[in-house]
Backbone as ProteinMPNN parsed JSONL, in Angstrom:
{"seq_chain_A": "XXXXXXXXXXXXXXXXXXXXXXXXXXXXXXXXXXXXXXXXXXXXXXXXXXXXXXXXXXXXXXXXXXXXXXXXXXXXXXXXXXXXXXXXXXXXXXXXXXXXXXXXXXXXXXXXXXXXXXX", "coords_chain_A": {"N_chain_A": [[106.708, 83.204, 81.231], [109.505, 84.959, 82.464], [111.875, 84.743, 85.029], [114.006, 86.883, 86.737], [116.901, 87.148, 88.671], [119.018, 89.05, 90.595], [122.363, 88.384, 91.242], [125.006, 89.175, 91.698], [126.674, 91.825, 93.491], [127.053, 95.443, 93.866], [129.602, 96.469, 93.695], [132.292, 97.485, 91.735], [131.056, 97.395, 89.223], [130.537, 98.15, 85.76], [129.439, 101.254, 84.388], [127.499, 101.082, 82.34], [126.449, 98.48, 82.661], [125.423, 98.699, 85.235], [123.414, 100.626, 84.816], [121.723, 99.212, 83.077], [120.856, 97.105, 84.742], [119.492, 98.646, 86.583], [117.393, 99.63, 85.033], [116.023, 97.286, 84.572], [114.877, 96.943, 86.993], [116.392, 95.694, 88.927], [117.872, 96.456, 91.428], [119.248, 95.903, 93.756], [121.242, 93.382, 95.425], [120.039, 90.078, 95.207], [117.499, 90.81, 94.379], [114.421, 90.322, 92.676], [112.679, 89.907, 89.603], [109.775, 89.31, 87.724], [108.779, 88.831, 84.463], [107.173, 89.227, 81.223], [109.124, 89.188, 78.627], [109.99, 91.766, 76.293], [111.356, 92.361, 72.993], [113.388, 94.233, 73.326], [113.905, 94.042, 76.085], [114.879, 91.443, 76.189], [117.333, 91.789, 74.911], [118.567, 93.429, 76.814], [118.712, 91.635, 78.966], [120.461, 89.776, 77.881], [122.798, 91.295, 77.817], [123.46, 91.569, 80.5], [123.801, 89.03, 81.515], [125.875, 87.819, 82.9], [125.683, 88.668, 85.467], [123.291, 88.077, 86.583], [120.806, 85.567, 87.45], [118.614, 83.702, 85.482], [115.524, 82.409, 84.126], [112.858, 80.223, 82.988], [109.921, 80.507, 84.762], [107.701, 78.548, 86.736], [104.086, 78.303, 87.068], [103.144, 77.585, 89.651], [105.342, 78.128, 91.318], [105.532, 80.856, 90.889], [103.126, 81.712, 92.071], [103.654, 81.054, 94.763], [105.765, 82.807, 95.219], [104.507, 85.321, 94.949], [102.67, 85.162, 97.051], [104.382, 84.99, 99.296], [106.125, 87.225, 99.07], [104.951, 89.278, 97.603], [102.727, 91.078, 98.082], [101.915, 94.492, 98.324], [100.644, 96.3, 100.113], [97.779, 96.839, 102.253], [95.905, 97.213, 100.274], [96.322, 95.287, 98.407], [97.858, 95.473, 96.128], [100.301, 94.582, 93.65], [103.806, 94.259, 93.978], [106.449, 95.822, 92.017], [108.835, 94.467, 91.984], [110.584, 91.815, 93.74], [112.008, 91.232, 96.931], [114.411, 88.97, 97.93], [115.68, 86.356, 100.12], [119.114, 85.365, 100.731], [120.09, 82.295, 99.119], [119.108, 79.231, 100.713], [121.395, 76.851, 101.96], [123.29, 77.959, 100.396], [125.02, 79.228, 97.437], [126.347, 77.075, 95.186], [128.455, 77.724, 93.522], [129.162, 80.737, 91.94], [129.953, 80.81, 89.302], [131.291, 78.43, 87.092], [133.787, 77.987, 84.923], [133.608, 76.375, 81.848], [132.706, 73.987, 83.011], [130.005, 74.076, 83.384], [128.487, 74.32, 85.619], [127.191, 76.235, 88.383], [125.404, 79.319, 89.066], [124.892, 81.632, 87.651], [123.587, 83.226, 84.709], [121.586, 81.569, 82.169], [119.267, 79.519, 83.609], [117.179, 77.952, 82.921], [114.779, 75.619, 83.693], [115.649, 75.19, 86.282], [115.549, 77.48, 87.73], [113.267, 77.627, 89.233], [113.748, 75.949, 91.41], [115.819, 77.392, 92.627], [114.489, 79.794, 93.337], [112.639, 78.787, 95.195], [114.38, 78.036, 97.24], [115.151, 80.545, 98.063], [112.995, 81.844, 99.172]], "CA_chain_A": [[107.259, 84.292, 82.017], [110.907, 84.789, 82.824], [112.244, 85.252, 86.346], [115.37, 87.399, 86.789], [117.385, 87.355, 90.033], [120.368, 89.614, 90.62], [123.225, 87.593, 92.11], [126.196, 89.952, 92.054], [126.44, 93.109, 94.127], [127.253, 96.676, 93.121], [130.995, 96.902, 93.688], [133.103, 97.24, 90.551], [130.282, 97.245, 87.988], [130.651, 99.228, 84.787], [128.282, 102.146, 84.392], [126.496, 100.577, 81.404], [125.812, 97.317, 83.29], [124.652, 99.223, 86.368], [122.238, 101.287, 84.251], [120.839, 98.172, 82.552], [120.233, 96.448, 85.893], [118.567, 99.612, 87.169], [116.203, 99.678, 84.172], [115.299, 96.028, 84.758], [114.419, 97.004, 88.386], [117.237, 94.836, 89.758], [118.719, 97.51, 91.991], [120.031, 95.373, 94.861], [121.548, 91.962, 95.378], [118.917, 89.183, 95.491], [116.219, 91.355, 93.922], [113.841, 89.417, 91.682], [111.641, 90.473, 88.751], [109.141, 88.351, 86.827], [108.206, 89.599, 83.353], [107.063, 88.693, 79.872], [110.059, 90.12, 78.017], [109.902, 92.261, 74.928], [112.612, 92.185, 72.263], [114.375, 95.115, 73.94], [114.272, 93.489, 77.38], [115.727, 90.277, 75.935], [118.671, 92.317, 74.656], [119.115, 93.881, 78.095], [119.033, 90.43, 79.731], [121.66, 89.208, 77.259], [123.976, 92.097, 78.151], [123.796, 91.442, 81.928], [123.64, 87.622, 81.893], [126.952, 87.413, 83.804], [125.438, 89.243, 86.785], [121.976, 87.641, 87.036], [120.324, 84.22, 87.133], [117.286, 83.833, 84.904], [114.971, 81.197, 83.545], [111.408, 80.117, 82.864], [109.328, 80.221, 86.065], [106.428, 77.831, 86.649], [102.952, 79.01, 87.668], [103.037, 77.333, 91.092], [106.422, 78.865, 91.968], [105.159, 82.27, 90.825], [102.102, 81.937, 93.09], [104.334, 81.049, 96.065], [106.547, 84.041, 95.283], [103.587, 86.433, 95.18], [102.123, 85.019, 98.404], [105.406, 85.24, 100.301], [106.843, 88.49, 98.939], [104.418, 90.162, 96.58], [101.705, 92.069, 98.404], [102.521, 95.784, 98.644], [100.016, 96.826, 101.32], [96.428, 96.327, 102.492], [95.128, 97.311, 99.044], [96.54, 94.07, 97.633], [98.594, 95.735, 94.887], [101.488, 93.765, 93.459], [105.05, 95.014, 93.883], [107.107, 95.657, 90.717], [109.961, 93.554, 92.159], [110.545, 91.073, 94.99], [113.276, 91.103, 97.646], [114.554, 87.594, 98.38], [116.778, 86.009, 101.011], [120.151, 84.556, 100.079], [119.582, 80.922, 99.046], [119.463, 78.264, 101.745], [122.496, 75.97, 101.554], [124.225, 78.754, 99.621], [125.193, 79.06, 95.994], [127.505, 76.182, 95.1], [129.468, 78.588, 92.948], [128.486, 81.645, 91.028], [130.27, 80.456, 87.921], [132.393, 77.513, 86.813], [134.074, 78.075, 83.497], [133.816, 75.124, 81.154], [132.081, 72.845, 83.654], [128.57, 74.197, 83.195], [127.809, 74.466, 86.902], [127.063, 77.616, 88.804], [124.043, 79.818, 89.05], [124.751, 82.79, 86.771], [123.183, 82.943, 83.341], [120.296, 80.933, 81.92], [119.076, 78.307, 84.397], [116.014, 77.273, 82.368], [113.792, 75.184, 84.687], [116.237, 75.14, 87.624], [115.29, 78.749, 88.421], [112.199, 77.355, 90.196], [114.417, 75.404, 92.585], [116.556, 78.49, 93.252], [113.504, 80.715, 93.953], [112.096, 78.103, 96.38], [115.396, 78.127, 98.297], [115.339, 81.936, 98.462], [111.796, 82.386, 99.824]], "C_chain_A": [[108.691, 83.949, 82.415], [111.149, 85.442, 84.18], [113.713, 85.667, 86.299], [115.748, 87.638, 88.243], [118.798, 87.902, 89.955], [121.199, 88.861, 91.649], [124.433, 88.402, 92.574], [125.814, 91.307, 92.632], [126.818, 94.28, 93.234], [128.707, 97.061, 92.93], [131.68, 96.517, 92.384], [132.329, 97.041, 89.256], [130.542, 98.426, 87.058], [129.343, 100.014, 84.766], [127.154, 101.625, 83.495], [125.726, 99.394, 82.003], [124.923, 97.768, 84.444], [123.345, 99.873, 85.892], [121.232, 100.262, 83.726], [120.131, 97.44, 83.678], [119.197, 97.364, 86.545], [117.272, 99.661, 86.354], [115.373, 98.402, 84.249], [114.71, 95.911, 86.171], [115.167, 96.019, 89.292], [118.285, 95.715, 90.421], [119.598, 97.027, 93.127], [120.304, 93.896, 94.645], [120.337, 91.17, 95.86], [117.559, 89.833, 95.25], [115.74, 90.469, 92.777], [112.739, 90.131, 90.924], [111.101, 89.352, 87.874], [108.463, 89.145, 85.726], [108.048, 88.755, 82.108], [107.909, 89.608, 79.002], [109.704, 90.508, 76.582], [111.249, 92.013, 74.253], [113.725, 93.021, 72.9], [114.85, 94.56, 75.279], [115.129, 92.238, 77.224], [117.161, 90.694, 75.638], [119.344, 92.798, 75.932], [119.528, 92.685, 78.955], [120.316, 89.801, 79.195], [122.914, 89.972, 77.668], [124.382, 91.976, 79.617], [123.726, 89.999, 82.414], [124.734, 87.122, 82.831], [126.773, 87.951, 85.22], [124.114, 88.773, 87.382], [121.778, 86.155, 86.742], [118.926, 84.405, 86.569], [116.839, 82.514, 84.312], [113.459, 81.248, 83.54], [110.822, 79.693, 84.205], [107.983, 79.532, 85.874], [105.336, 78.627, 87.37], [102.905, 78.813, 89.176], [104.139, 78.056, 91.862], [106.116, 80.359, 91.976], [104.104, 82.599, 91.877], [102.707, 81.966, 94.485], [105.113, 82.343, 96.272], [105.654, 85.241, 95.593], [103.005, 86.371, 96.589], [103.138, 85.426, 99.458], [105.947, 86.661, 100.26], [106.128, 89.568, 98.15], [103.462, 91.248, 96.98], [102.337, 93.356, 98.913], [101.956, 96.347, 99.939], [98.616, 96.24, 101.446], [95.561, 96.363, 101.233], [95.288, 96.08, 98.163], [97.24, 94.304, 96.306], [99.859, 94.893, 94.85], [102.726, 94.654, 93.326], [105.668, 94.835, 92.495], [108.32, 94.728, 90.781], [109.822, 92.888, 93.522], [111.935, 91.063, 95.609], [113.344, 89.693, 98.214], [115.703, 87.462, 99.37], [117.909, 85.392, 100.194], [119.707, 83.092, 100.094], [120.037, 80.054, 100.208], [120.46, 77.281, 101.153], [123.442, 76.659, 100.582], [124.164, 78.514, 98.116], [126.456, 78.237, 95.835], [128.696, 76.911, 94.501], [128.732, 79.515, 92.013], [128.735, 81.226, 89.591], [131.426, 79.47, 87.883], [132.633, 77.554, 85.327], [134.312, 76.699, 82.925], [133.102, 73.924, 81.739], [130.572, 72.884, 83.468], [127.801, 74.279, 84.491], [127.704, 75.941, 87.234], [125.673, 78.123, 88.545], [123.844, 80.979, 88.079], [124.353, 82.365, 85.362], [121.836, 82.261, 83.269], [120.213, 79.611, 82.677], [117.898, 77.474, 83.928], [115.025, 76.897, 83.467], [114.345, 75.178, 86.108], [116.029, 76.436, 88.398], [114.199, 78.559, 89.472], [112.778, 76.843, 91.515], [115.158, 76.51, 93.35], [115.599, 79.457, 93.952], [112.946, 80.089, 95.221], [113.091, 78.184, 97.533], [115.559, 79.535, 98.829], [114.114, 82.55, 99.143], [111.905, 82.338, 101.327]], "O_chain_A": [[109.026, 82.792, 82.666], [110.686, 86.552, 84.441], [114.566, 84.89, 85.87], [114.989, 88.27, 88.978], [119.673, 87.302, 89.33], [120.785, 88.716, 92.799], [124.829, 88.31, 93.735], [124.766, 91.864, 92.304], [126.898, 94.146, 92.013], [129.016, 97.9, 92.084], [131.648, 95.355, 91.978], [132.897, 96.559, 88.276], [130.741, 99.555, 87.508], [128.279, 99.486, 85.09], [125.982, 101.72, 83.859], [124.505, 99.312, 81.871], [123.807, 97.275, 84.607], [122.295, 99.683, 86.506], [120.026, 100.426, 83.909], [118.932, 97.179, 83.586], [118.15, 96.903, 87.001], [116.181, 99.726, 86.922], [114.164, 98.429, 84.019], [114.111, 94.889, 86.507], [114.63, 95.569, 90.304], [119.448, 95.717, 90.019], [120.599, 97.67, 93.441], [119.686, 93.246, 93.802], [119.683, 91.564, 96.826], [116.569, 89.436, 95.864], [116.542, 89.936, 92.009], [111.953, 90.873, 91.514], [111.864, 88.543, 87.345], [107.662, 90.036, 86.007], [108.69, 87.716, 81.95], [107.465, 90.704, 78.663], [109.201, 89.71, 75.792], [112.177, 91.509, 74.885], [114.866, 92.571, 73.001], [116.042, 94.596, 75.583], [116.017, 91.995, 78.041], [118.102, 90.025, 76.065], [120.546, 92.602, 76.118], [120.576, 92.718, 79.6], [121.158, 89.345, 79.968], [123.975, 89.374, 77.847], [125.533, 92.252, 79.955], [123.602, 89.767, 83.616], [124.548, 86.103, 83.496], [127.62, 87.717, 86.082], [123.836, 89.035, 88.553], [122.471, 85.566, 85.912], [118.136, 85.177, 87.112], [117.645, 81.626, 84.033], [112.855, 82.203, 84.03], [111.18, 78.64, 84.732], [107.219, 79.877, 84.973], [105.627, 79.509, 88.177], [102.654, 79.767, 89.912], [103.888, 78.552, 92.96], [106.405, 81.051, 92.953], [104.174, 83.652, 92.511], [102.327, 82.8, 95.307], [105.12, 82.904, 97.368], [106.012, 86.084, 96.415], [102.86, 87.4, 97.249], [102.799, 86.128, 100.41], [106.204, 87.249, 101.311], [106.646, 90.679, 98.032], [103.377, 92.264, 96.291], [103.181, 93.335, 99.809], [102.714, 96.824, 100.783], [98.308, 95.237, 100.802], [94.584, 95.62, 101.136], [94.477, 95.852, 97.267], [97.224, 93.43, 95.439], [100.416, 94.538, 95.889], [102.692, 95.678, 92.644], [105.442, 93.809, 91.854], [108.786, 94.251, 89.746], [109.04, 93.336, 94.362], [112.93, 90.906, 94.902], [112.424, 89.264, 98.91], [116.577, 88.325, 99.455], [117.68, 84.94, 99.072], [119.0, 82.689, 101.018], [121.189, 80.121, 100.638], [120.37, 76.926, 99.978], [124.31, 76.007, 100.002], [123.374, 77.715, 97.613], [127.524, 78.645, 96.292], [129.828, 76.721, 94.945], [127.771, 79.107, 91.361], [127.831, 81.28, 88.757], [132.429, 79.659, 88.57], [131.754, 77.186, 84.548], [135.122, 75.934, 83.448], [132.904, 72.93, 81.04], [129.929, 71.837, 83.402], [126.57, 74.305, 84.471], [128.093, 76.794, 86.436], [124.861, 77.464, 87.896], [122.705, 81.275, 87.719], [124.73, 81.294, 84.888], [121.033, 82.358, 84.196], [120.99, 78.692, 82.42], [117.641, 76.402, 84.476], [114.479, 77.788, 84.118], [113.563, 75.161, 87.059], [116.302, 76.489, 89.597], [114.198, 79.248, 90.492], [112.352, 77.254, 92.594], [115.12, 76.549, 94.58], [115.886, 79.894, 95.066], [112.791, 80.78, 96.228], [112.691, 78.378, 98.681], [116.057, 79.715, 99.941], [114.193, 83.672, 99.644], [110.982, 82.755, 102.027]]}, "name": "protein", "num_of_chains": 1, "seq": "XXXXXXXXXXXXXXXXXXXXXXXXXXXXXXXXXXXXXXXXXXXXXXXXXXXXXXXXXXXXXXXXXXXXXXXXXXXXXXXXXXXXXXXXXXXXXXXXXXXXXXXXXXXXXXXXXXXXXXX"}
């Protein structure tokens, strides 16, 4: 499963990028979606990779996410997306060109650490 977290806000986005984020259910800053992507969704993720952080989420982190943010109401239904807090201790930098630091783009396994800081 892949976890997608929107990092950048809405100001100054191109219409195409805004529409793609909307279709991925990432409508606000720090919104999170966990999905098993199809080929089409992988293409959408590729086109908005400069505005989101994504990576492979572990089962235990996913369970914590659902417990903390996932229940919709008394019926126990799961929400289609999760609203998260800004990360504790902040984001060191959204992007560092050439250095490889920053949070935007593919974080692979480090996405688990970022989600834990945002719960």
